[in-house]
N, C-alpha and C positions, 0 to 999 in steps of 0.2 A: 488787875493784871494777873494775879495768881490763877484765877479761873480761866482766863484765856490760855495761859500756858498749859494748864492741866487738860483743857479741852483739846488743845493742839496736840498734846502728847497722845491722847486717846484716838484722835482721828487721823493724824498724819504719820504717827510713828508706830501704829499698830502693825504687828507682823501679818503678812498676807498668808492666810492658812493654806490656800491652794499652792502658793509658791513654796511654802515650807514643806508641804507634802511631796511636791514634785522634786524638791531638792533631796529629800530623804530617799525617794525612789531612785533618783539618779545616782546617789551615793551607794546604793545597794545593787545597782545594775552590774551584771557580770559579762555583758557582751554588747557589741555595737547594736545588735537587733533590739536589746532591751532598752538602750538609751533612746533609740529612734521611737520605740513604742511609748515610752514615758513622755517624750516631747509631743508626739501625736495626740495622746490621750488628754494631756493637761494644758497645753499652751493656749488653746482657743478660749477656754474659760478664764484662765489667768489674765489674759490681755483684753478680753471682751471683743474678739474679732469674729468675723463671719467665716473665716477659714484660716488654716495654717498649713504650712508645708515644711517638711524636713528634707533638705537637699544635701547630697553627698558629692564631694569632688571625686572624680575618677579620671585621672590624667588631665587631658585638655577638655573634658566635658564635665557637666554636672548631671546627677541622677536624682530625680524627684522620687525619693524612697518612700515617703509616707505623706498623707494629708488627712485633714479632718476639715471638711468644708460643707457648706450648704448645697454645693453642686460639685461635680467632678472638675478638677483643675488639670494637673499634669502628672499625677502619680504614675510611676513606671516609665516615664519618658526621659530622654536624655537631650541635652542641648549643649552646644559649644559654650565654653566659659565666656568668650567674648560677646556672645549674643543674648545674654539675659541678665537680669538684675541680680540673681543669686551668684552668677559668675563674677559680675562686677564687684559684689560685696566680698567674695572670697579673694579675688585678685588684689583688691585694694585694702582688705582688712578693716573695712569701715562699715558702720551702720548706714543703710540707705533709707531715708524717709521720703515717701512718694505720695503727696496728698492727691495728685491727679495723674493717673497712669497715662492719660492721653498726651500730657505735655512734658513727660520726662524722657530725654533721649537715651537714657541708660537701659531702656527696656523696649521690646517690640510691642508697640501699642496694638498692632493688628491681632496679636495672639490673645490679648486681653479683651478685645471687642467681642469675642465669642463667649465670654463669661460675664457675670454680673459684677465682678470685682472692679473697683474704681480707685482704691487707695491701698498702700501697703507699707510695711516696714520690714526690712530684711536685715538680719544681723549675722555677722560671721561667728563661726564656732571654731575656736582655737586661735591662740596668739603666740608668737607673731606670725605663724604660718597657718591660716585657716584651712581646715580640712572639710568644712561643711558650712551650711547656713540654715538659719531658722527664719521663716517668713510668716508674717501675719497679714491677712487681707481683709478689707472692708468693702461692702457693696456701695457705700456712699463715699463721696469725696470728703475726706476728713483729714485733719492734722492731729495725729495722736498726741496726747499730752505727754509731758516728760515722764510721769510715773509709769505710763504704759510702755514707753520705750525702755525705761530702766528695768521693768519686770522682764521684758523680752531679752534684754541684754544679760540680765542675771541668769535666766534659764540657759542661755548660750554659754555663759561662763561656767555654770555648773555642769553642763554637758561636756564641755572641753576638759574640765577636771576629771570627770568620769572616764573619758576616753584615754587620758594620760594614765590614770590609775590602771585601767584594763591593759594598756600596752606594757606598763612596767611589770604588772603581775605576769603577763604572758612571757615577757623577756626573762623574768626571774625563774619561772617554771621551766622555760626552755634551757636556761643555763644550768639548771640542776639535773637535767636528764643525762643519764650516763651515755658516753660516746659509744661504748661497746656494750650493749646489753648482755648480761650474763645468762647462761642457760639455767634450767631448773635444778 
């Protein structure tokens, strides 16, 4: 029994080095652009997906700010919140696991038919009011395991913490600025 537990500790509770490195990079990020860049550069490898997208809420729309995928997806495009899975995720504050894009009513299947993507997980960034979403896509119809979903959610939580830190820092700097700048 002791060997089972020690083996379990080595395989199941080993820190994910990619996740730890991404967490450190998110903690050091000084802007929204840096946070988006860290997520774009690291998420695909951490979750083992064929593509990732970082999606920002902008009023009643979402903006696909960045992606890393085996083919172009939607980078640079905007969609109404109510018409896409990232919007659903942001509006509901819930993770969406979609093993088969063709059969999920929360997303426009026609838009995905022009890509090779067949499955996805989309997680909200920010609680209780999500301001963004992080998506991972697969070319096969798969049901991602719990560990994959947890890693994606952990990245989203770390990104949300970085966004709050940046906002607080910006607010603190803004409150220290003199109301009437003095001359030389």
